[in-house]
C-alpha positions as CSV (number, residue, x, y, z in Angstrom):
1,X,117.6,90.8,108.8
2,X,115.2,93.3,110.3
3,X,115.9,95.9,107.6
4,X,115.4,93.3,104.9
5,X,112.1,92.2,106.4
6,X,110.9,95.8,106.7
7,X,112.0,96.5,103.1
8,X,110.0,93.5,101.9
9,X,107.0,94.5,104.0
10,X,107.2,98.1,102.6
11,X,106.9,96.9,99.0
12,X,104.6,94.0,99.6
13,X,101.2,95.9,99.8
14,X,102.0,97.6,96.5
15,X,102.8,94.3,94.8
16,X,99.8,92.6,96.3
17,X,97.4,95.3,95.3
18,X,98.8,95.4,91.8
19,X,98.5,91.6,91.6
20,X,94.9,91.8,92.8
21,X,93.9,94.4,90.3
22,X,95.4,92.5,87.4
23,X,93.9,89.2,88.6
24,X,90.4,90.8,89.1
25,X,90.5,92.1,85.5
26,X,91.3,88.6,84.3
27,X,88.6,87.2,86.6
28,X,86.0,89.6,85.3
29,X,86.8,88.5,81.8
30,X,86.4,84.9,82.8
31,X,83.2,85.5,84.7
32,X,81.8,87.5,81.7
33,X,82.1,84.5,79.5
34,X,79.5,82.5,81.3
35,X,79.0,80.0,84.1
36,X,81.9,79.7,86.5
37,X,83.4,76.3,87.2
38,X,84.8,75.1,90.5
39,X,88.4,76.0,89.8
40,X,87.4,79.5,88.8
41,X,85.3,79.9,92.0
42,X,88.3,78.8,94.0
43,X,90.5,81.3,92.2
44,X,88.1,84.1,92.9
45,X,88.0,83.2,96.6
46,X,91.8,83.1,96.7
47,X,91.9,86.6,95.1
48,X,89.5,87.9,97.8
49,X,91.8,86.4,100.5
50,X,94.9,88.1,98.9
51,X,93.0,91.4,98.8
52,X,92.1,91.0,102.5
53,X,95.7,90.3,103.4
54,X,96.8,93.3,101.4
55,X,94.4,95.6,103.2
56,X,95.3,94.3,106.6
57,X,99.0,94.5,105.9
58,X,98.6,98.1,104.6
59,X,96.6,99.1,107.8
60,X,99.2,97.5,110.1
61,X,102.2,99.1,108.2
62,X,100.4,102.5,108.2
63,X,100.1,102.4,112.0
64,X,103.7,101.2,112.5
65,X,105.1,103.9,110.1
66,X,103.0,106.7,111.7
67,X,104.3,105.7,115.1
68,X,107.9,105.6,113.8
69,X,107.4,109.1,112.2
70,X,106.0,110.5,115.4
71,X,108.8,109.1,117.5
72,X,111.6,110.2,115.1
73,X,113.6,112.9,117.0
74,X,115.2,114.1,113.7
75,X,111.9,115.3,112.4
76,X,110.4,118.7,113.3
77,X,106.8,118.9,114.4
78,X,105.8,120.2,110.9
79,X,107.5,117.3,109.2
80,X,105.9,114.8,111.6
81,X,102.5,116.2,110.7
82,X,103.3,116.1,107.0
83,X,104.5,112.5,107.2
84,X,101.5,111.4,109.2
85,X,99.2,113.0,106.6
86,X,101.1,111.5,103.6
87,X,101.3,108.1,105.2
88,X,97.6,108.1,106.0
89,X,96.5,109.4,102.6
90,X,98.9,107.8,100.1
91,X,100.0,104.8,102.3
92,X,100.8,102.1,99.8
93,X,102.7,104.5,97.5
94,X,104.6,106.2,100.3
95,X,105.7,103.1,102.3
96,X,108.8,102.4,100.2
97,X,109.8,106.1,100.2
98,X,109.5,106.3,104.0
99,X,111.4,103.1,104.4
100,X,114.2,104.3,102.1
101,X,114.5,107.7,103.8
102,X,114.2,106.8,107.5
103,X,114.2,103.1,108.3
104,X,117.0,102.0,106.0
105,X,119.4,104.3,107.9
106,X,118.5,102.9,111.3
């Protein structure tokens, strides 16, 4: 169960951010048409909340995976530094890769 949850959490920020980008494009088209109605305002607020959740989840997962990379005895010091850099720089894209390589095998 823990592996399944960590797998879902690894892919969730990528899915949420993709959803938010697509939804913001649609919202921009709706906003560009004129005055916003109440349902459209509620939809934009929900999109903002989803974006906040995606950012917070990304930050938490980045910290967790950096700690896991630093505590992994199978990695050399150079690989630990590389993983920390990659997880910090390209976090959303690298989370599924890190999960597949290291966490899936635990």
